[in-house]
N, C-alpha and C positions, 0 to 999 in steps of 0.2 A: 378414547383419546384423543388430544387436542390437535387436529391437522396441523397446525402452526409449529408444534413442539415437535410433531410426530419424525424425529431424527431417521428412520429406516427410509423415511421418502424424500430425504435430503441429498443431492450428490454433489462431489466438487468435479466442476469440471473448467477446462479451459473458453473463454467468452468466446461467441461470435459475435456478429455485426449485428445479428436481429437481438441482440438483448442491448443493444444502445439505449435506446428507448428508458429502460428500467436500471439502468447504470448511469445514465443522466438523472433520475428523479434521486436515485442513493447518493450521487455526489451533492447534488444540492441540499439533499437532506441532512447528511453528514458534513460536509462540508461546503457553507452555504457562501464563503468567500472565495470559492472557485465557479465561476460563471462556465458550466460545459455543458451545451445543447446536447441532444441527442445527435444532431448532425457531427458537434466534433467529435464525440466520443467514439461514432462509426467511423472517422477520420483516423483516429487514435489508434484502432486495432486496426484499418487497414494499413496503417505505418508504421508497425510495428512496436506499438506498448502492448506489453502482454499484459491480460487480464484473468485471472482466475474468478468464479464465481459460485458462490454456494445456490444452491437452484433448486426447487421443487418445480419440477416438469418446467416451463417456461416463468417462471414466476423466481428472481434475483432476489436474495435476501442477503446477499451479503458479497463483499469483493474484495478484492486485491490486487494493485494494479503497479507493474514498475517498467523502468525503459534502460538499456545498456547506454551509459554516458560515455560519450566520443571523447570529450575531452573534461577536468575540473570547470566547475562555474565558481566564478570569483565572488559569489554570492555568497557562496557557503564557507566564506573564512569562520573560522570562529575566532573569537579571542584568545584562545591558547595556541591554536594550531591554524596552518595555511591552507586553502584549498586540498583535497585529494587529488593526488596527481596519475591515480592509474586508470588506464581507458577501459580497465574490463573491469567496473563498477555497476552493479546494477542497482538502481534509484528505486527504493519504495517510494511510490508516490503518495498511494491510500490504502487505508485496510479499515474494512467496517463491516458490521453485522448488525440487523436487524436488533432491537432491544429484546423483545420476544425469547432470540436464542441467543443472547449474549451468555459469558459463564458457562458454557457448555465446550469448551475448548472448540467451537468453530474457527475464532481468529488464528489459534495458534496451528489451526490445518491449513487455513489460506498459507497462512505465511509460511509454513514447510514445504506447502506446494512452490509458490514463488522461488524460492532459495534453492529448491532441488531444479528447478526450471534455469537460474540463472548460472547454476555450477554448471549444467550440462552445455549450456550455451558458451562456458569458457571464462564465465563471470569471476574472478579471484576474492572481490568483496561486494559486500551491499551495504548501502548508507539507506538512512531515514532522517526526515525532519520531523520532529513531534514538539508540539507547543508545548513549552515548560510548565503548564500548569496539568499537560495530563497525565496526570499520576499512574492513573487505570494503563493506558496504552506503555508508558516508561516500562512499568511493571512487565508485561506481557514480553516488549521486545527485550528488555535484561534477563530474563528466564530464558527468551532465546539466544542467549548469547551474543547480543550486541550487548557493546560498549562507548560510554558517553565519550564522543570525541569534542566536544565544547559548546558553546553557545555561539550562537551563530551574530558574527557581529552588528549585521543589519536587522531590524526585523522585517517577517514577511506577512504581509496583511497586516500589517500592526501590531503582531505578536512577538512575546518572545521565544523562542526557538530555538530547543538543541537538536546536535547532529550524534545521531547513534551511528557506528561502523559494528558490521560482522565480517571476518576471515568465512570464504568459503572454501 
């Protein structure tokens, strides 16, 4: 059996600060327009950004991260609607799984873990931003109950971005 795709060796768990280097590597690989060093990731984990990881031993093969928004972000106004005003909103920041493990449901499991944690800490809704051209991600989020809130008025990282919302 291929050790990389052996799902019996994989676990989902909350990230710890010692995961920072691998999380920074995955961020650079999947989100090259976001420049997060291992030190930045370390600080994010210490300061309340929640990461769940797909791991085999100490190797991180995917992650999802989110934060609790204290106030609406005016950059998140869409052409259709104003920024969300609920202070109990979990903002999903990123979701990725290495290509060798994609299509096996790991992204959905990471998303479910994050949404469960967000609900447990009192969030009433979750939001996520997705590149308009990322049909695969949009399909996953819609299958998980997210609904399109609209297209952001401003581009982010020079990309057209959609906002999706789901009640928890």
